[in-house]
C-alpha positions in Angstrom: -128.5 -47.2 -124.4 -129.2 -48.0 -120.6 -131.8 -49.6 -118.9 -132.9 -49.3 -115.4 -133.8 -51.8 -113.5 -134.3 -50.6 -110.3 -135.0 -47.3 -108.0 -135.0 -48.3 -104.3 -135.2 -45.9 -100.9 -134.3 -46.3 -97.4 -133.8 -44.6 -94.4 -130.2 -43.8 -93.6 -129.4 -46.9 -90.9 -128.1 -49.9 -90.6 -131.2 -52.1 -91.2 -131.7 -50.0 -94.2 -128.3 -50.9 -95.8 -129.0 -54.2 -94.7 -132.3 -53.6 -96.8 -130.6 -52.5 -100.0 -128.4 -54.8 -100.5 -130.6 -57.9 -100.2 -132.6 -56.7 -102.6 -129.9 -55.7 -104.8 -128.7 -59.3 -104.4 -131.3 -60.5 -106.1 -131.9 -58.7 -108.6 -128.0 -59.3 -109.7 -128.3 -62.8 -109.2 -131.0 -62.4 -111.8 -129.6 -60.3 -114.5 -125.5 -61.2 -113.9 -123.9 -64.1 -114.6 -120.1 -63.6 -114.2 -120.3 -64.0 -110.4 -117.0 -62.1 -110.1 -118.3 -58.9 -111.7 -121.4 -59.5 -109.0 -119.6 -59.6 -106.1 -117.5 -56.8 -107.1 -120.7 -54.6 -107.0 -122.2 -55.6 -104.0 -119.2 -55.3 -102.1 -118.5 -51.7 -103.4 -122.4 -50.8 -102.4 -122.0 -52.7 -98.7 -118.9 -50.4 -98.3 -120.4 -47.0 -99.9 -124.1 -47.6 -97.9 -121.7 -48.2 -94.7 -119.8 -45.0 -94.8 -122.6 -43.4 -95.7 -124.3 -44.0 -92.3 -120.9 -43.7 -90.1 -120.1 -40.7 -91.9 -123.8 -38.6 -92.9 -126.4 -40.4 -91.2 -128.5 -38.9 -88.3 -126.2 -41.0 -85.4 -122.8 -38.9 -86.6 -123.7 -35.7 -87.9 -123.1 -32.5 -85.8 -126.0 -30.3 -85.3 -125.1 -27.7 -87.3 -124.6 -30.7 -90.1 -127.8 -31.5 -92.0 -127.8 -35.4 -91.5 -129.0 -37.6 -94.6 -132.1 -39.1 -93.4 -133.1 -41.1 -96.4 -130.8 -42.9 -99.5 -132.1 -43.8 -102.9 -130.4 -46.5 -104.8 -130.4 -46.7 -108.9 -128.8 -50.0 -110.9 -128.9 -49.5 -114.3 -127.8 -51.7 -117.3 -125.7 -49.8 -119.9 -124.9 -50.8 -123.6 -121.4 -52.6 -121.7 -121.8 -52.2 -118.6 -123.9 -51.6 -115.2 -124.1 -48.1 -113.1 -124.9 -48.1 -109.6 -125.8 -44.7 -108.1 -126.1 -43.8 -104.3 -128.4 -40.5 -102.8 -128.6 -39.2 -100.0 -130.2 -35.7 -98.7 -128.0 -34.5 -96.2 -125.4 -32.3 -96.5 -121.9 -33.5 -98.9 -119.3 -36.0 -97.6 -117.6 -36.9 -100.4 -115.9 -40.3 -99.7 -113.8 -39.4 -103.1 -111.8 -36.7 -100.8 -111.8 -38.5 -97.7 -108.2 -38.9 -96.1 -107.5 -41.4 -93.8 -105.7 -40.3 -90.0 -102.6 -41.3 -89.1 -101.4 -42.4 -86.1 -98.6 -44.0 -84.6 -100.2 -43.7 -81.2 -103.6 -45.5 -82.0 -103.2 -48.1 -84.1 -106.9 -48.6 -84.5 -106.9 -45.5 -86.8 -105.1 -47.0 -89.3 -107.5 -48.8 -91.7 -109.5 -46.2 -90.9 -110.6 -44.7 -95.0 -109.4 -47.9 -96.3 -113.2 -48.4 -97.9 -112.1 -45.6 -100.3 -109.0 -47.8 -101.5 -111.2 -50.6 -102.2 -114.1 -48.4 -104.1 -111.3 -46.9 -106.1 -110.1 -50.9 -106.7 -113.5 -52.8 -107.4 -115.1 -50.5 -109.7 -113.9 -48.8 -113.3 -115.3 -45.4 -112.8 -116.3 -43.4 -109.4 -117.5 -40.1 -109.1 -119.5 -38.1 -106.7 -121.5 -34.9 -107.3 -122.3 -32.7 -103.5 -126.0 -31.8 -103.6 -125.0 -27.6 -103.3 -128.4 -25.2 -102.2 -130.1 -28.2 -100.5 -130.0 -30.7 -104.0 -129.4 -34.2 -103.0 -125.6 -35.7 -103.2 -124.6 -38.3 -106.2 -122.2 -41.2 -105.8 -122.2 -42.8 -109.1 -120.2 -45.9 -109.6 -119.6 -48.0 -113.2 -118.3 -51.0 -114.3 -118.3 -50.9 -118.0 -116.0 -52.3 -120.8 -116.8 -55.6 -119.3 -118.4 -58.1 -121.9 -117.6 -61.5 -119.3 -121.6 -61.4 -118.2 -123.2 -62.1 -122.0 -123.3 -65.8 -122.8 -121.2 -66.6 -125.3 -122.0 -68.1 -128.4 -120.2 -69.7 -131.5 -121.9 -69.5 -135.0 -121.1 -72.2 -137.6 -122.1 -72.2 -141.5 -120.1 -72.4 -144.5 -122.0 -69.3 -146.0 -120.6 -66.2 -145.3 -123.3 -63.9 -146.0 -125.2 -65.5 -143.3 -123.0 -65.4 -141.2 -122.7 -62.0 -141.1 -126.5 -61.7 -140.9 -126.8 -63.8 -137.7 -123.8 -62.1 -135.9 -125.0 -58.5 -136.3 -128.7 -60.4 -135.3 -127.0 -61.0 -132.2 -124.0 -59.0 -131.7 -125.5 -56.3 -129.2 -127.1 -59.0 -126.9 -124.2 -61.8 -126.4 -120.5 -62.5 -127.1 -120.2 -63.7 -130.8 -117.9 -65.8 -132.4 -117.6 -67.3 -136.1 -116.3 -70.6 -138.0 -116.6 -71.0 -141.8 -116.1 -74.9 -141.2 -116.8 -77.5 -138.9 -113.4 -78.0 -138.6 -112.5 -74.3 -137.8 -114.9 -74.9 -135.0 -113.2 -77.6 -133.6 -109.9 -75.7 -133.6 -111.5 -72.7 -131.6 -113.1 -74.7 -129.2 -109.6 -75.9 -127.6 -109.0 -72.8 -126.7 -112.2 -70.8 -126.4 -115.1 -71.5 -123.8 -118.8 -71.1 -125.1 -122.1 -71.0 -123.7 -123.9 -72.6 -126.8 -123.4 -73.5 -130.6 -125.6 -72.6 -133.5 -124.7 -74.8 -136.5 -125.6 -75.5 -139.9 -126.3 -79.2 -141.0 -125.0 -79.4 -144.6 -121.7 -78.0 -145.0 -119.0 -79.7 -146.8 -116.1 -82.2 -145.2 -118.0 -82.4 -142.1 -121.4 -81.6 -141.4 -123.2 -80.6 -138.5 -124.2 -83.8 -136.9 -120.9 -84.5 -137.3 -119.6 -81.7 -135.3 -122.4 -82.2 -132.6 -120.8 -85.9 -132.4 -117.3 -84.8 -132.1 -117.6 -83.1 -129.4 -119.8 -85.7 -127.3 -116.9 -87.2 -127.1 -114.9 -84.5 -125.6 -115.6 -84.2 -121.8 -115.2 -80.3 -122.3 -117.8 -80.0 -124.8 -120.1 -82.6 -124.3 -122.9 -80.6 -122.6 -122.8 -77.9 -125.0 -126.2 -77.1 -125.9 -126.4 -77.0 -129.5 -129.2 -75.0 -132.5 -129.4 -76.8 -135.6 -129.9 -74.8 -138.8 -131.0 -76.7 -142.3 -132.7 -75.1 -144.8 -134.1 -78.6 -145.7 -137.6 -79.7 -144.4 -136.3 -83.5 -143.8 -137.6 -85.3 -141.0 -135.2 -88.1 -141.4 -132.7 -85.4 -141.1 -134.8 -83.9 -138.0 -134.9 -87.3 -136.2 -131.2 -87.3 -136.6 -130.7 -84.5 -135.2 -133.2 -84.9 -132.5 -131.1 -88.2 -131.8 -128.0 -86.1 -130.8 -129.6 -84.7 -127.9 -130.1 -81.3 -129.8 -131.9 -78.6 -128.1 -133.5 -77.1 -131.1 -134.1 -77.4 -134.5 -134.6 -74.2 -137.3 -135.3 -74.3 -140.7 -133.9 -71.6 -143.1 -134.5 -68.7 -143.5 -134.1 -67.4 -139.9 -135.7 -64.4 -138.8 -133.8 -62.1 -135.8 -137.0 -62.8 -133.5 -137.0 -66.3 -134.0 -133.9 -66.9 -133.6 -133.1 -64.9 -130.6 -136.0 -66.4 -129.1 -134.8 -69.9 -129.4 -131.4 -68.8 -127.9 -133.1 -67.7 -124.9 -135.0 -70.8 -124.3 -132.3 -73.3 -124.6 -129.9 -70.9 -122.8 -132.9 -70.7 -119.5 -133.3 -74.4 -119.8 -129.0 -75.0 -119.8 -129.1 -72.7 -117.1 -131.5 -74.3 -115.1 -130.2 -77.8 -115.5 -126.6 -76.7 -114.4 -127.8 -75.1 -111.1 -129.8 -78.5 -110.4 -126.8 -80.3 -111.1 -124.3 -78.0 -108.7 -127.1 -78.4 -106.5 -127.4 -81.9 -105.8 -123.1 -81.9 -106.5 -122.3 -79.2 -103.4 -124.8 -80.7 -101.1 -122.4 -84.0 -101.6 -119.6 -82.0 -101.3 -120.5 -80.4 -98.3 -122.0 -83.3 -96.4 -118.8 -85.9 -97.6 -116.2 -83.2 -95.4 -118.2 -83.1 -91.9 -116.3 -80.8 -89.5 -114.3 -82.2 -86.5 -114.7 -80.1 -83.7 -113.7 -80.5 -80.0 -116.7 -80.9 -77.5 -114.1 -80.6 -74.8 -111.0 -79.3 -74.3 -108.8 -76.5 -71.5 -112.2 -76.0 -69.9 -114.1 -75.1 -72.9 -117.3 -76.6 -74.2 -118.4 -76.3 -77.4 -121.4 -77.4 -79.6 -121.7 -76.7 -83.2 -124.5 -76.7 -86.1 -124.8 -76.4 -89.7 -127.2 -76.4 -92.7 -125.9 -77.1 -96.7 -127.7 -74.0 -98.6 -127.3 -76.3 -101.5 -125.5 -73.7 -103.9 -122.7 -71.1 -103.3 -119.4 -71.6 -101.4 -119.3 -72.7 -98.3 -118.8 -72.2 -94.3 -115.7 -74.0 -92.5 -114.8 -74.2 -88.7 -110.9 -75.0 -88.1 -109.2 -75.4 -84.8 -105.8 -75.8 -83.2 -105.9 -77.5 -80.2 -102.4 -75.9 -78.1 -100.8 -76.8 -74.6 -103.4 -74.1 -72.2 -105.4 -72.9 -75.7 -107.7 -73.5 -78.1 -107.8 -71.0 -81.8 -110.5 -71.2 -84.0 -111.2 -69.9 -87.1 -114.7 -69.6 -88.4 -114.5 -68.7 -92.3 -117.7 -68.0 -95.0 -116.6 -68.6 -98.7 -119.0 -66.8 -100.7 -120.2 -67.4 -104.2 -123.1 -68.3 -106.3 -121.6 -70.1 -109.5 -121.1 -73.9 -110.1 -117.2 -73.7 -108.7 -118.2 -72.2 -105.4 -118.2 -75.0 -103.5 -114.9 -76.5 -104.6 -113.1 -73.1 -104.2 -114.7 -73.2 -100.5 -113.2 -76.8 -99.8 -109.9 -76.1 -101.7 -109.4 -72.5 -99.6 -110.5 -74.8 -96.4 -106.8 -76.1 -97.1 -105.3 -73.0 -97.1 -106.3 -72.0 -94.1 -105.7 -75.1 -92.6 -102.2 -74.8 -92.9 -102.3 -70.9 -91.6 -103.9 -71.9 -89.0 -101.6 -74.9 -87.8 -98.4 -72.7 -88.6 -100.0 -70.2 -85.9 -97.4 -69.7 -83.0 -99.0 -66.9 -81.3 -100.9 -67.8 -78.8 -101.3 -64.5 -77.2 -103.9 -62.6 -80.1 -106.2 -63.5 -82.8 -105.1 -60.5 -85.1 -101.7 -61.6 -86.7 -103.7 -65.0 -87.9 -105.4 -62.5 -90.1 -103.6 -60.4 -91.3 -101.6 -63.1 -92.5 -104.7 -64.7 -94.2 -105.6 -60.9 -96.3 -102.1 -60.4 -97.5 -101.4 -64.3 -98.5 -105.3 -64.2 -100.1 -103.8 -60.5 -102.0 -101.1 -62.5 -103.7 -102.4 -66.1 -104.5 -104.1 -67.3 -107.7 -106.8 -68.9 -106.2 -108.0 -66.9 -102.6 -107.8 -63.8 -104.7 -110.2 -65.2 -107.1 -113.0 -65.6 -103.6 -114.5 -63.5 -101.1 -114.4 -64.7 -97.4 -115.1 -63.0 -94.4 -113.5 -64.9 -91.1 -113.5 -64.6 -87.4 -110.6 -65.8 -85.8 -111.0 -66.4 -81.8 -108.0 -67.6 -78.9 -109.5 -69.2 -76.0 -107.1 -68.8 -73.2 -107.1 -69.8 -69.6 -109.6 -68.3 -66.9 -112.2 -67.7 -69.5 -110.4 -65.3 -71.4 -111.1 -65.2 -74.7 -109.2 -62.7 -77.7 -111.4 -62.1 -80.6 -110.5 -60.5 -84.3 -113.3 -60.3 -87.0 -112.3 -59.8 -91.2 -115.7 -58.9 -92.7 -118.0 -61.3 -90.8 -120.6 -60.7 -88.4 -120.2 -59.3 -84.6 -120.2 -62.9 -81.9 -123.0 -62.8 -79.5 -122.1 -62.4 -75.8 -125.1 -64.4 -74.1 -126.0 -63.9 -70.3 -128.4 -63.3 -67.7 -129.0 -59.7 -69.7 -130.0 -61.1 -72.9 -128.4 -61.4 -76.4 -125.5 -58.9 -76.7 -123.3 -58.3 -80.2 -119.7 -58.0 -79.4 -118.6 -54.8 -81.1 -115.2 -56.4 -83.5 -115.2 -55.3 -87.3 -112.1 -55.5 -90.0 -112.0 -55.0 -93.5 -112.7 -58.5 -95.6 -109.4 -60.3 -96.5 -107.1 -59.8 -99.3 -108.4 -56.3 -100.0 -105.6 -53.9 -99.8 -101.8 -54.6 -98.6 -100.9 -54.9 -95.1 -104.5 -54.6 -93.7 -104.5 -54.6 -90.2 -106.9 -56.0 -87.6 -107.5 -55.2 -84.0 -108.1 -57.7 -81.0 -111.3 -57.6 -78.7 -110.7 -59.1 -75.3 -113.5 -60.7 -73.4 -114.1 -62.7 -70.3 -116.7 -65.3 -70.2 -117.7 -65.9 -66.6 -119.4 -68.9 -65.6 -123.4 -68.9 -66.7 -122.2 -66.6 -70.0 -122.0 -68.1 -73.5 -120.6 -67.1 -76.8 -122.2 -67.4 -80.3 -120.1 -67.6 -83.6 -121.7 -67.9 -86.9 -122.1 -66.9 -90.5 -124.5 -64.6 -91.7 -126.9 -67.4 -93.1 -127.8 -67.8 -89.9 -129.5 -64.0 -89.7 -129.8 -63.9 -93.2 -131.3 -67.0 -95.1 -134.3 -65.7 -96.5 -134.6 -63.0 -99.0 -137.9 -61.4 -97.3 -136.9 -58.9 -95.0 -140.3 -59.8 -92.8 -139.1 -62.9 -92.1 -135.5 -62.3 -91.6 -136.5 -59.5 -89.2 -138.9 -62.0 -87.6 -136.1 -65.0 -87.7 -133.5 -63.3 -86.4 -135.6 -62.2 -83.2 -136.6 -65.2 -82.6 -133.2 -67.1 -82.1 -132.2 -64.3 -80.2 -135.2 -64.9 -77.8 -134.1 -68.9 -78.2 -130.5 -67.8 -77.3 -131.6 -66.1 -74.1 -133.9 -68.2 -73.1 -131.8 -71.7 -73.1 -129.2 -70.0 -71.1 -129.5 -72.4 -68.4 -130.3 -75.4 -70.5 -127.2 -78.0 -71.7 -125.3 -76.5 -74.2 -126.0 -79.2 -76.7 -130.0 -79.1 -75.9 -129.8 -75.0 -76.1 -128.4 -75.6 -79.8 -130.9 -77.9 -81.1 -133.3 -75.7 -80.0 -132.3 -72.9 -81.6 -131.5 -74.3 -85.1 -135.3 -75.8 -84.6 -136.4 -72.3 -84.1 -134.1 -71.0 -87.0 -136.0 -73.9 -89.5 -139.2 -73.3 -88.6 -139.2 -69.4 -89.1 -137.7 -69.6 -92.8 -139.1 -73.1 -93.2 -137.5 -76.1 -95.7 -135.7 -73.5 -98.3 -132.9 -71.7 -97.5 -130.6 -69.7 -99.7 -126.9 -69.8 -97.8 -125.0 -72.0 -96.0 -125.2 -71.9 -92.1 -123.0 -72.5 -89.1 -123.7 -71.8 -85.7 -121.0 -72.5 -82.7 -121.4 -72.0 -78.9 -119.1 -72.3 -76.3 -118.9 -71.9 -72.7 -116.5 -72.2 -69.8 -117.0 -76.1 -68.4 -116.5 -76.8 -64.5 -115.1 -80.3 -66.2 -111.8 -80.3 -66.9 -110.2 -81.5 -69.7 -107.6 -84.5 -69.1 -104.0 -83.7 -70.8 -103.2 -84.6 -74.3 -105.7 -84.6 -77.6 -109.0 -83.3 -77.3 -111.5 -85.5 -77.9 -113.1 -85.2 -81.3 -117.1 -84.8 -81.9 -117.3 -86.7 -85.2 -121.1 -86.3 -85.2 -121.7 -83.0 -85.3 -125.3 -81.3 -85.2 -126.1 -81.9 -88.9 -129.6 -81.2 -90.0 -131.2 -81.8 -93.0 
């Protein structure tokens, strides 16, 4: 049995891929609680859509070939998994048969085609059906047999018949465990995490009330939602249960509809409480660890602002000052679950160590290559998704840039705002990923902007995002001749004016330019009060 959740259509363009990804991201956040699985699906979607535009889009096809004009996305929930279909109306472009070219002369070609490796590694099934005789092409990806996204429920009752009945009620929608006594439940909870406990009150030895009290004494189980079942209509007993803070009290016999309605209501309320607590905690973590950045070093002037979206991972900006250069590493750690912010700051320690150990003063790419190999093997980094931009600021305005799944830097000059093409695979996906340096000479009167994707993608509304990007680029261009700090403040004011007070992702923006004032030898002065907007 399957349930089609959404069908979306967009033109085969980069803007079309962005819109499809944003719409599916919102759906996935509402449908899939397991964030690792959600990130795998979104990662595969991005790779498929980008390959479709690159290999079959109107701008890349030979005139004799039928270029894809429209792409359709279908996302469905299966009985034990999820299915993603991408359909296009062009000539076949079978990604499963694509062979990466090998060239010792041109290192830029060595990573081409790695996206197919990514698809095979991140989904459970990958199939492609070419559209012969004018029919549409169809690519299908399946994530199956994984029940991690379903809530886990432990049912406790000393009546084996009722246990089997309740488990049968819930087995198709939830992961169900059973225990015939409170003591057995406590033992099972020592090695298994659950989202909800449904317990009978009247049981021999330890009652359901005793079980609830016992679990509240343990920091790992004290906040577990509880639903009590009882065959007795006893107001005193119900008052005692309410005094323990239980979430619901149902009188036996309990039918399937009444039980599932209670479960959905309790889990929904519990999820909202966790999200609010997590949001407040994440803000406290971010605000307690401000980014330290030099304002002026080696004839480079820098200004940075950041906004905290509350939930999810975080944005990191690290630096290392050398004798004649400044190395920067900007990272965006993705995630939307309760632990994502902790992962972000733990990841920051890894990145700091890699940055400080980097000795090459002529290239930005090796740092990303070391990070990618390390992330592939490390137990912590392999569990998260991050994008990175590595920048090496050298004398005379020389800059080396390398990116790993990160938005392109922006060059700001009298001609306007121009993205600096620099692309590379996300770190930690395949072994020995190579990244390429992009050389840039920043002249007097020019600026460079490094940023995380929250700057342009913090709204879930497509019209707001387009308006925000246009307004920010206009402000960047209009403030080119103003002091760096003033320009930064105006850009962030534009961002907040367009997107409003609520944003869905952290935002970090760094502006840099050549300075006419030379910095003194020795350690650079730190900006200990960067522009942190509420």
